[in-house]
C-alpha positions as CSV (number, residue, x, y, z in Angstrom):
1,X,0.0,0.0,0.0
2,X,1.1,3.5,-0.7
3,X,2.1,5.8,2.1
4,X,-1.0,8.1,1.8
5,X,-3.2,5.0,2.0
6,X,-1.4,3.7,5.1
7,X,-1.5,7.1,6.8
8,X,-5.2,7.7,6.2
9,X,-6.2,4.2,6.9
10,X,-4.3,4.2,10.2
11,X,-5.8,7.5,11.3
12,X,-9.3,6.4,10.4
13,X,-9.0,3.0,12.1
14,X,-7.6,4.6,15.3
15,X,-10.4,7.2,15.4
16,X,-13.0,4.5,14.8
17,X,-11.7,2.2,17.4
18,X,-11.5,4.9,20.1
19,X,-15.0,6.0,19.4
20,X,-16.3,2.4,19.4
21,X,-14.7,1.6,22.7
22,X,-15.3,4.8,24.5
23,X,-18.8,5.7,23.1
24,X,-20.7,2.9,21.3
25,X,-19.6,0.2,23.7
26,X,-21.0,2.2,26.6
27,X,-24.5,2.7,25.2
28,X,-25.4,-0.8,26.5
29,X,-27.8,-1.4,23.6
30,X,-29.6,-4.8,23.5
31,X,-27.7,-7.4,21.5
32,X,-24.7,-6.5,19.5
33,X,-22.6,-3.3,19.6
34,X,-22.6,-1.0,16.5
35,X,-19.3,-1.9,14.7
36,X,-17.8,1.4,13.6
37,X,-14.5,-0.3,12.9
38,X,-16.2,-2.7,10.5
39,X,-17.9,0.2,8.7
40,X,-14.5,2.0,8.3
41,X,-13.0,-1.1,6.9
42,X,-15.8,-1.4,4.4
43,X,-15.6,2.1,3.2
44,X,-11.8,1.8,2.6
45,X,-12.2,-1.7,0.9
46,X,-14.8,-0.2,-1.5
47,X,-12.2,2.3,-2.7
48,X,-8.9,0.3,-2.3
49,X,-10.2,-3.0,-3.6
50,X,-9.8,-6.5,-2.3
51,X,-6.0,-6.4,-1.5
52,X,-6.1,-3.1,0.2
53,X,-9.3,-4.1,2.0
54,X,-7.7,-7.3,3.3
55,X,-4.6,-5.4,4.5
56,X,-6.7,-2.7,6.2
57,X,-9.0,-5.3,7.7
58,X,-6.2,-7.3,9.1
59,X,-4.5,-4.2,10.6
60,X,-7.8,-2.9,12.1
61,X,-8.7,-6.3,13.5
62,X,-5.3,-6.8,15.1
63,X,-5.5,-3.4,16.8
64,X,-8.9,-4.3,18.1
65,X,-7.5,-7.6,19.4
66,X,-4.8,-5.8,21.4
67,X,-6.8,-2.8,22.5
68,X,-8.3,-3.0,26.0
69,X,-10.9,-4.2,27.0
70,X,-10.4,-7.1,24.6
71,X,-11.0,-10.5,26.3
72,X,-10.3,-12.8,23.3
73,X,-7.3,-14.4,21.8
74,X,-5.2,-12.0,19.7
75,X,-5.6,-12.4,16.0
76,X,-9.3,-13.6,16.2
77,X,-10.8,-10.4,15.0
78,X,-7.9,-9.6,12.7
79,X,-8.7,-12.9,10.7
80,X,-12.4,-12.0,10.6
81,X,-11.9,-8.4,9.3
82,X,-9.2,-9.6,6.8
83,X,-11.6,-11.9,5.2
84,X,-14.5,-9.4,5.3
85,X,-12.2,-6.6,3.9
86,X,-11.1,-8.9,1.0
87,X,-14.7,-9.9,0.1
88,X,-15.9,-6.3,0.3
89,X,-13.1,-5.1,-1.9
90,X,-14.3,-7.6,-4.7
91,X,-17.5,-5.5,-4.9
92,X,-15.6,-2.4,-5.8
93,X,-16.8,-1.3,-9.3
94,X,-14.2,-0.9,-12.0
95,X,-15.3,2.7,-12.9
96,X,-15.5,3.6,-9.2
97,X,-19.1,4.6,-9.3
98,X,-22.3,3.0,-8.0
99,X,-25.6,4.1,-9.2
100,X,-27.6,3.5,-5.9
101,X,-27.1,2.9,-2.3
102,X,-28.8,-0.5,-2.5
103,X,-25.5,-2.4,-3.3
104,X,-23.4,-0.9,-0.5
105,X,-26.2,-1.3,2.0
106,X,-26.4,-5.0,1.0
107,X,-22.6,-5.2,1.5
108,X,-23.0,-3.7,4.9
109,X,-25.8,-6.1,6.0
110,X,-23.9,-9.1,4.6
111,X,-20.6,-8.0,6.3
112,X,-22.3,-7.4,9.6
113,X,-23.9,-10.9,9.5
114,X,-20.8,-12.5,8.2
115,X,-18.5,-10.9,10.8
116,X,-20.8,-12.1,13.6
117,X,-20.8,-15.7,12.2
118,X,-17.1,-15.8,11.5
119,X,-16.2,-14.4,15.0
120,X,-18.5,-16.9,16.7
121,X,-17.2,-19.7,14.5
122,X,-13.6,-19.0,15.2
123,X,-14.5,-18.6,18.9
124,X,-16.1,-22.0,18.8
125,X,-12.9,-23.5,17.5
126,X,-10.9,-22.1,20.4
127,X,-13.5,-23.0,23.0
128,X,-15.3,-19.7,23.3
129,X,-19.1,-20.3,23.4
130,X,-20.2,-16.9,24.6
131,X,-22.2,-16.3,21.5
132,X,-24.2,-19.4,22.1
133,X,-25.2,-18.3,25.5
134,X,-26.2,-14.8,24.5
135,X,-28.2,-16.0,21.5
136,X,-26.7,-16.0,18.0
137,X,-30.0,-15.1,16.3
138,X,-30.4,-11.8,18.3
139,X,-26.8,-11.0,17.7
140,X,-27.1,-11.4,14.0
141,X,-30.3,-9.3,13.9
142,X,-29.1,-6.4,16.0
143,X,-25.6,-6.3,14.4
144,X,-27.1,-5.9,10.9
145,X,-29.7,-3.4,12.2
146,X,-27.2,-1.2,14.1
147,X,-24.7,-1.2,11.2
148,X,-27.2,-0.4,8.6
149,X,-28.5,2.5,10.6
150,X,-25.0,3.8,11.2
151,X,-23.6,3.0,7.6
152,X,-25.0,6.1,5.8
153,X,-23.2,8.5,8.2
154,X,-19.9,6.6,8.1
155,X,-19.2,4.8,4.9
156,X,-19.8,7.7,2.4
157,X,-17.4,9.9,4.3
158,X,-14.7,7.3,4.6
159,X,-14.9,6.6,0.8
160,X,-14.8,10.4,0.1
161,X,-11.6,10.9,2.2
162,X,-10.0,7.8,0.6
163,X,-10.6,9.1,-2.9
164,X,-9.5,12.6,-2.0
165,X,-6.2,11.2,-0.5
166,X,-5.8,9.1,-3.7
167,X,-6.2,12.2,-5.8
168,X,-9.0,10.4,-7.6
169,X,-10.7,12.3,-10.3
170,X,-14.1,11.1,-8.9
171,X,-13.5,13.2,-5.8
172,X,-13.2,16.4,-7.9
173,X,-16.1,15.9,-10.3
174,X,-19.1,18.2,-10.4
175,X,-22.7,17.9,-9.6
176,X,-23.5,15.4,-12.4
177,X,-21.0,12.9,-11.0
178,X,-22.2,13.6,-7.5
179,X,-25.6,12.2,-8.5
180,X,-24.1,8.8,-9.4
181,X,-21.1,8.6,-7.1
182,X,-22.1,6.6,-4.1
183,X,-19.7,8.6,-1.8
184,X,-21.6,11.8,-2.5
185,X,-25.0,10.5,-3.2
186,X,-25.6,7.8,-0.5
187,X,-27.5,10.0,1.9
188,X,-29.7,11.3,-0.9
189,X,-30.6,7.9,-2.4
190,X,-30.4,5.7,0.6
191,X,-32.0,7.7,3.3
192,X,-34.1,10.4,1.5
193,X,-32.0,13.1,3.0
194,X,-30.9,16.0,0.8
195,X,-27.3,17.1,0.5
196,X,-26.7,20.9,0.9
197,X,-24.4,21.2,-2.0
198,X,-27.0,19.7,-4.4
199,X,-29.7,22.0,-3.1
200,X,-27.3,25.0,-3.6
201,X,-26.7,24.0,-7.2
202,X,-30.4,23.7,-7.9
203,X,-31.0,27.1,-6.5
204,X,-28.2,28.6,-8.7
205,X,-29.6,26.9,-11.8
206,X,-33.1,28.2,-11.0
207,X,-31.8,31.8,-10.7
208,X,-29.8,31.4,-13.9
209,X,-33.0,30.3,-15.7
210,X,-34.9,33.3,-14.2
211,X,-32.3,35.8,-15.2
212,X,-32.1,34.3,-18.8
213,X,-35.9,34.5,-19.1
214,X,-35.8,38.1,-18.0
215,X,-33.2,39.1,-20.7
216,X,-35.4,37.3,-23.3
217,X,-38.5,39.2,-22.3
218,X,-36.6,42.4,-22.3
219,X,-35.4,41.9,-25.9
220,X,-38.9,41.1,-27.0
221,X,-40.2,44.3,-25.5
222,X,-37.7,46.3,-27.5
């Protein structure tokens, strides 16, 4: 990986891990904990591809394995996120654009479920049966639900930062590309929210049409 990828990925992973441990883990929500670290890995994998996604996933998982209050064997979450990052990177489109948020949201849901299953499976191999006692079904449901609710506010921003650090032309395109680029249009297409920049462009276009109509009417009067 290039230096700018390593630097950005390390910063985002550290911030995500700190927020997850210090904020999300203390919410005491029923079932699973929203996995901000997983969403960060997914956002980077959708830009860097399967190789970069696997490397980022392994590094993020290993950091989570070593960071307190981790109570499992080191390398367990690193293996899980490495596999998930690799698989998510395979979904990256060749032209770098996705026409809707349905695909990435499906990736988030599949990754949340896959991460829970892989983590529980690896734990079963080493004698950890905690997931069985808590209830695997409820863990799968709440993990997918929480991650889907959090994804529109995390993944697009991570993708935009990754592309800007890569000097990707998609990060510098105008309003037309913003309508099809998932990193800019996720909130608009996936949640129904409107992006301020797009609203401003529509207002400017309306003013330009009004001014042009006024000039045409003035010519006709003459």
